[in-house]
Chimera marker file (.cmm) of the C-alpha trace (Angstrom):
<marker_set name="trace">
<marker id="1" x="-5.904" y="-9.804" z="-17.149" r="1" g="1" b="0" radius="0.5"/>
<marker id="2" x="-8.982" y="-11.772" z="-16.117" r="1" g="1" b="0" radius="0.5"/>
<marker id="3" x="-10.615" y="-11.537" z="-12.732" r="1" g="1" b="0" radius="0.5"/>
<marker id="4" x="-10.103" y="-14.541" z="-10.476" r="1" g="1" b="0" radius="0.5"/>
<marker id="5" x="-13.065" y="-16.789" z="-9.787" r="1" g="1" b="0" radius="0.5"/>
<marker id="6" x="-14.578" y="-15.480" z="-6.545" r="1" g="1" b="0" radius="0.5"/>
<marker id="7" x="-15.434" y="-18.960" z="-5.256" r="1" g="1" b="0" radius="0.5"/>
<marker id="8" x="-11.879" y="-20.129" z="-5.882" r="1" g="1" b="0" radius="0.5"/>
<marker id="9" x="-10.425" y="-17.117" z="-4.060" r="1" g="1" b="0" radius="0.5"/>
<marker id="10" x="-12.829" y="-17.599" z="-1.149" r="1" g="1" b="0" radius="0.5"/>
<marker id="11" x="-11.834" y="-21.257" z="-0.947" r="1" g="1" b="0" radius="0.5"/>
<marker id="12" x="-8.151" y="-20.376" z="-0.852" r="1" g="1" b="0" radius="0.5"/>
<marker id="13" x="-8.774" y="-17.779" z="1.858" r="1" g="1" b="0" radius="0.5"/>
<marker id="14" x="-10.739" y="-20.268" z="3.974" r="1" g="1" b="0" radius="0.5"/>
<marker id="15" x="-8.058" y="-22.901" z="3.538" r="1" g="1" b="0" radius="0.5"/>
<marker id="16" x="-5.326" y="-20.451" z="4.510" r="1" g="1" b="0" radius="0.5"/>
<marker id="17" x="-7.313" y="-19.234" z="7.509" r="1" g="1" b="0" radius="0.5"/>
<marker id="18" x="-7.615" y="-22.806" z="8.819" r="1" g="1" b="0" radius="0.5"/>
<marker id="19" x="-4.090" y="-23.950" z="8.034" r="1" g="1" b="0" radius="0.5"/>
<marker id="20" x="-2.203" y="-20.787" z="8.951" r="1" g="1" b="0" radius="0.5"/>
<marker id="21" x="-4.269" y="-18.396" z="11.073" r="1" g="1" b="0" radius="0.5"/>
<marker id="22" x="-1.046" y="-16.562" z="11.915" r="1" g="1" b="0" radius="0.5"/>
<marker id="23" x="-0.426" y="-15.788" z="8.227" r="1" g="1" b="0" radius="0.5"/>
<marker id="24" x="-3.521" y="-13.604" z="7.982" r="1" g="1" b="0" radius="0.5"/>
<marker id="25" x="-2.536" y="-11.732" z="11.140" r="1" g="1" b="0" radius="0.5"/>
<marker id="26" x="0.976" y="-11.223" z="9.770" r="1" g="1" b="0" radius="0.5"/>
<marker id="27" x="-0.375" y="-9.970" z="6.435" r="1" g="1" b="0" radius="0.5"/>
<marker id="28" x="-2.707" y="-7.533" z="8.214" r="1" g="1" b="0" radius="0.5"/>
<marker id="29" x="0.198" y="-6.251" z="10.333" r="1" g="1" b="0" radius="0.5"/>
<marker id="30" x="2.344" y="-5.745" z="7.228" r="1" g="1" b="0" radius="0.5"/>
<marker id="31" x="-0.504" y="-3.948" z="5.465" r="1" g="1" b="0" radius="0.5"/>
<marker id="32" x="-0.872" y="-1.612" z="8.444" r="1" g="1" b="0" radius="0.5"/>
<marker id="33" x="2.861" y="-0.818" z="8.289" r="1" g="1" b="0" radius="0.5"/>
<marker id="34" x="2.583" y="-0.123" z="4.565" r="1" g="1" b="0" radius="0.5"/>
<marker id="35" x="-0.349" y="2.224" z="5.159" r="1" g="1" b="0" radius="0.5"/>
<marker id="36" x="1.737" y="4.063" z="7.764" r="1" g="1" b="0" radius="0.5"/>
<marker id="37" x="4.625" y="4.448" z="5.319" r="1" g="1" b="0" radius="0.5"/>
<marker id="38" x="2.286" y="5.714" z="2.610" r="1" g="1" b="0" radius="0.5"/>
<marker id="39" x="0.818" y="8.250" z="5.052" r="1" g="1" b="0" radius="0.5"/>
<marker id="40" x="4.330" y="9.486" z="5.881" r="1" g="1" b="0" radius="0.5"/>
<marker id="41" x="5.202" y="9.763" z="2.179" r="1" g="1" b="0" radius="0.5"/>
<marker id="42" x="1.981" y="11.646" z="1.422" r="1" g="1" b="0" radius="0.5"/>
<marker id="43" x="2.730" y="14.115" z="4.242" r="1" g="1" b="0" radius="0.5"/>
<marker id="44" x="6.257" y="14.616" z="2.892" r="1" g="1" b="0" radius="0.5"/>
<marker id="45" x="5.061" y="15.203" z="-0.667" r="1" g="1" b="0" radius="0.5"/>
<marker id="46" x="2.440" y="17.677" z="0.600" r="1" g="1" b="0" radius="0.5"/>
<marker id="47" x="4.868" y="19.576" z="2.853" r="1" g="1" b="0" radius="0.5"/>
<marker id="48" x="5.402" y="22.961" z="1.185" r="1" g="1" b="0" radius="0.5"/>
<marker id="49" x="8.408" y="23.640" z="3.437" r="1" g="1" b="0" radius="0.5"/>
<marker id="50" x="10.343" y="21.078" z="1.341" r="1" g="1" b="0" radius="0.5"/>
<marker id="51" x="11.556" y="22.144" z="-2.092" r="1" g="1" b="0" radius="0.5"/>
<marker id="52" x="8.989" y="21.478" z="-4.819" r="1" g="1" b="0" radius="0.5"/>
<marker id="53" x="11.452" y="19.744" z="-7.158" r="1" g="1" b="0" radius="0.5"/>
<marker id="54" x="12.403" y="17.249" z="-4.447" r="1" g="1" b="0" radius="0.5"/>
<marker id="55" x="8.769" y="16.474" z="-3.682" r="1" g="1" b="0" radius="0.5"/>
<marker id="56" x="7.912" y="16.167" z="-7.380" r="1" g="1" b="0" radius="0.5"/>
<marker id="57" x="10.877" y="13.854" z="-7.956" r="1" g="1" b="0" radius="0.5"/>
<marker id="58" x="9.819" y="11.583" z="-5.115" r="1" g="1" b="0" radius="0.5"/>
<marker id="59" x="6.255" y="11.505" z="-6.381" r="1" g="1" b="0" radius="0.5"/>
<marker id="60" x="7.487" y="10.628" z="-9.875" r="1" g="1" b="0" radius="0.5"/>
<marker id="61" x="9.748" y="7.868" z="-8.551" r="1" g="1" b="0" radius="0.5"/>
<marker id="62" x="6.861" y="6.356" z="-6.597" r="1" g="1" b="0" radius="0.5"/>
<marker id="63" x="4.313" y="6.852" z="-9.430" r="1" g="1" b="0" radius="0.5"/>
<marker id="64" x="2.177" y="9.115" z="-7.241" r="1" g="1" b="0" radius="0.5"/>
<marker id="65" x="0.403" y="12.361" z="-8.158" r="1" g="1" b="0" radius="0.5"/>
<marker id="66" x="2.889" y="15.218" z="-8.226" r="1" g="1" b="0" radius="0.5"/>
<marker id="67" x="2.421" y="18.309" z="-6.063" r="1" g="1" b="0" radius="0.5"/>
<marker id="68" x="1.727" y="21.512" z="-8.019" r="1" g="1" b="0" radius="0.5"/>
<marker id="69" x="3.010" y="23.967" z="-5.399" r="1" g="1" b="0" radius="0.5"/>
<link id1="1" id2="2" r="1" g="1" b="0" radius="0.2"/>
<link id1="2" id2="3" r="1" g="1" b="0" radius="0.2"/>
<link id1="3" id2="4" r="1" g="1" b="0" radius="0.2"/>
<link id1="4" id2="5" r="1" g="1" b="0" radius="0.2"/>
<link id1="5" id2="6" r="1" g="1" b="0" radius="0.2"/>
<link id1="6" id2="7" r="1" g="1" b="0" radius="0.2"/>
<link id1="7" id2="8" r="1" g="1" b="0" radius="0.2"/>
<link id1="8" id2="9" r="1" g="1" b="0" radius="0.2"/>
<link id1="9" id2="10" r="1" g="1" b="0" radius="0.2"/>
<link id1="10" id2="11" r="1" g="1" b="0" radius="0.2"/>
<link id1="11" id2="12" r="1" g="1" b="0" radius="0.2"/>
<link id1="12" id2="13" r="1" g="1" b="0" radius="0.2"/>
<link id1="13" id2="14" r="1" g="1" b="0" radius="0.2"/>
<link id1="14" id2="15" r="1" g="1" b="0" radius="0.2"/>
<link id1="15" id2="16" r="1" g="1" b="0" radius="0.2"/>
<link id1="16" id2="17" r="1" g="1" b="0" radius="0.2"/>
<link id1="17" id2="18" r="1" g="1" b="0" radius="0.2"/>
<link id1="18" id2="19" r="1" g="1" b="0" radius="0.2"/>
<link id1="19" id2="20" r="1" g="1" b="0" radius="0.2"/>
<link id1="20" id2="21" r="1" g="1" b="0" radius="0.2"/>
<link id1="21" id2="22" r="1" g="1" b="0" radius="0.2"/>
<link id1="22" id2="23" r="1" g="1" b="0" radius="0.2"/>
<link id1="23" id2="24" r="1" g="1" b="0" radius="0.2"/>
<link id1="24" id2="25" r="1" g="1" b="0" radius="0.2"/>
<link id1="25" id2="26" r="1" g="1" b="0" radius="0.2"/>
<link id1="26" id2="27" r="1" g="1" b="0" radius="0.2"/>
<link id1="27" id2="28" r="1" g="1" b="0" radius="0.2"/>
<link id1="28" id2="29" r="1" g="1" b="0" radius="0.2"/>
<link id1="29" id2="30" r="1" g="1" b="0" radius="0.2"/>
<link id1="30" id2="31" r="1" g="1" b="0" radius="0.2"/>
<link id1="31" id2="32" r="1" g="1" b="0" radius="0.2"/>
<link id1="32" id2="33" r="1" g="1" b="0" radius="0.2"/>
<link id1="33" id2="34" r="1" g="1" b="0" radius="0.2"/>
<link id1="34" id2="35" r="1" g="1" b="0" radius="0.2"/>
<link id1="35" id2="36" r="1" g="1" b="0" radius="0.2"/>
<link id1="36" id2="37" r="1" g="1" b="0" radius="0.2"/>
<link id1="37" id2="38" r="1" g="1" b="0" radius="0.2"/>
<link id1="38" id2="39" r="1" g="1" b="0" radius="0.2"/>
<link id1="39" id2="40" r="1" g="1" b="0" radius="0.2"/>
<link id1="40" id2="41" r="1" g="1" b="0" radius="0.2"/>
<link id1="41" id2="42" r="1" g="1" b="0" radius="0.2"/>
<link id1="42" id2="43" r="1" g="1" b="0" radius="0.2"/>
<link id1="43" id2="44" r="1" g="1" b="0" radius="0.2"/>
<link id1="44" id2="45" r="1" g="1" b="0" radius="0.2"/>
<link id1="45" id2="46" r="1" g="1" b="0" radius="0.2"/>
<link id1="46" id2="47" r="1" g="1" b="0" radius="0.2"/>
<link id1="47" id2="48" r="1" g="1" b="0" radius="0.2"/>
<link id1="48" id2="49" r="1" g="1" b="0" radius="0.2"/>
<link id1="49" id2="50" r="1" g="1" b="0" radius="0.2"/>
<link id1="50" id2="51" r="1" g="1" b="0" radius="0.2"/>
<link id1="51" id2="52" r="1" g="1" b="0" radius="0.2"/>
<link id1="52" id2="53" r="1" g="1" b="0" radius="0.2"/>
<link id1="53" id2="54" r="1" g="1" b="0" radius="0.2"/>
<link id1="54" id2="55" r="1" g="1" b="0" radius="0.2"/>
<link id1="55" id2="56" r="1" g="1" b="0" radius="0.2"/>
<link id1="56" id2="57" r="1" g="1" b="0" radius="0.2"/>
<link id1="57" id2="58" r="1" g="1" b="0" radius="0.2"/>
<link id1="58" id2="59" r="1" g="1" b="0" radius="0.2"/>
<link id1="59" id2="60" r="1" g="1" b="0" radius="0.2"/>
<link id1="60" id2="61" r="1" g="1" b="0" radius="0.2"/>
<link id1="61" id2="62" r="1" g="1" b="0" radius="0.2"/>
<link id1="62" id2="63" r="1" g="1" b="0" radius="0.2"/>
<link id1="63" id2="64" r="1" g="1" b="0" radius="0.2"/>
<link id1="64" id2="65" r="1" g="1" b="0" radius="0.2"/>
<link id1="65" id2="66" r="1" g="1" b="0" radius="0.2"/>
<link id1="66" id2="67" r="1" g="1" b="0" radius="0.2"/>
<link id1="67" id2="68" r="1" g="1" b="0" radius="0.2"/>
<link id1="68" id2="69" r="1" g="1" b="0" radius="0.2"/>
</marker_set>
């Protein structure tokens, strides 16, 4: 897959920012929610009080590094 032309991407971002300033805010809010979910998942997978096979299965399903212990 080729990298997008940086000038083209910057132009699209500028255009979007002017036409739909709320879209960027919404995308940033959604990204923050996703980061929160990923933090929760990482804590769960790292929690040694939960059975290892369950944590490993979740990590496999989500294509994340598996816990060793």
